[in-house]
C-alpha positions in Angstrom: 289.6 130.7 143.3 291.9 133.5 143.7 292.3 136.9 142.0 295.6 138.2 141.0 296.4 141.8 140.1 299.5 143.2 138.4 301.4 145.8 140.4 304.7 147.3 139.5 306.6 144.6 141.6 304.7 141.7 139.9 301.5 139.8 140.5 299.8 140.1 144.0 297.2 137.7 145.2 294.0 139.1 146.5 292.1 136.9 149.0 289.1 136.6 149.2 287.9 137.4 145.7 285.8 140.5 145.3 282.2 139.7 144.5 279.7 142.3 143.3 276.2 142.2 144.8 273.6 140.9 142.3 270.5 143.0 142.2 267.4 141.6 140.5 263.9 142.7 140.1 260.9 140.5 141.0 257.6 140.5 139.1 254.8 141.3 141.7 252.4 138.7 140.1 254.4 135.6 139.3 257.6 136.2 141.3 260.0 135.7 138.3 263.2 137.7 138.6 264.9 139.9 136.0 268.3 141.6 135.8 266.8 145.1 135.3 263.6 147.0 135.4 263.2 147.2 131.6 263.3 143.4 131.3 260.7 143.2 134.0 258.6 145.8 132.3 258.7 143.9 129.0 257.9 140.6 130.8 254.9 142.3 132.6 253.5 143.6 129.3 253.9 140.3 127.4 252.8 137.9 130.3 250.3 140.1 132.3 249.5 142.9 129.9 245.9 141.7 129.1 244.6 142.0 132.7 241.1 143.4 133.0 241.0 143.2 136.8 243.4 145.1 139.1 245.5 142.5 141.0 245.7 144.9 143.9 242.2 146.3 144.6 239.9 144.2 142.4 238.8 147.1 140.1 237.6 145.7 136.8 237.5 147.6 133.5 239.0 147.8 130.0 242.0 150.2 130.6 244.0 149.2 133.7 246.6 151.8 132.9 244.1 154.6 133.4 243.0 153.2 136.7 246.6 152.7 137.9 247.4 156.3 136.8 244.5 157.6 138.8 245.6 155.7 141.9 249.4 156.5 141.7 249.1 159.2 144.4 247.0 157.0 146.7 248.8 153.7 146.7 252.3 152.5 146.0 251.1 149.1 144.6 249.2 151.0 141.8 252.3 153.2 141.2 254.2 150.0 140.4 251.3 148.8 138.3 251.3 152.1 136.4 255.1 152.0 135.8 255.0 148.4 134.5 252.0 149.0 132.1 252.9 152.5 130.9 254.2 153.4 127.5 257.7 154.6 126.9 256.5 158.1 126.1 253.8 159.0 128.7 252.1 162.3 128.9 252.9 163.0 132.5 256.6 162.3 132.9 256.7 163.4 136.5 254.2 160.7 137.6 256.2 158.1 135.6 259.4 159.3 137.3 257.7 158.9 140.8 256.3 155.5 139.9 259.7 154.3 138.6 261.4 155.3 141.8 258.8 153.4 143.9 259.1 150.4 141.6 262.9 150.3 141.8 262.7 150.4 145.6 259.9 147.9 146.1 260.7 145.3 143.4 264.4 145.1 144.2 265.3 141.5 145.1 268.7 140.5 146.4 269.2 136.7 146.5 
């Protein structure tokens, strides 16, 4: 398949075709991939949101988001967990921004 572009002299063939890199994001628990972080976050809340045990350290309790928030500064896995479970309007936006940056870098998947 060839790509043609219009120049002032006529059509010019470009070979090889230009391909954009596809970046997807992988769920840390089930390895499904998604086109953006928001889709991954929605999937995580729907499919894994009722967790009572931390998948990274084994901590068990009712509110996993609070545990992940407490551990953000100590561990990148917990920062990812906090980002995926956090509400759209958190109280501490700086912590969420840091967690989102870590999640973007660590969950990026290029097939």
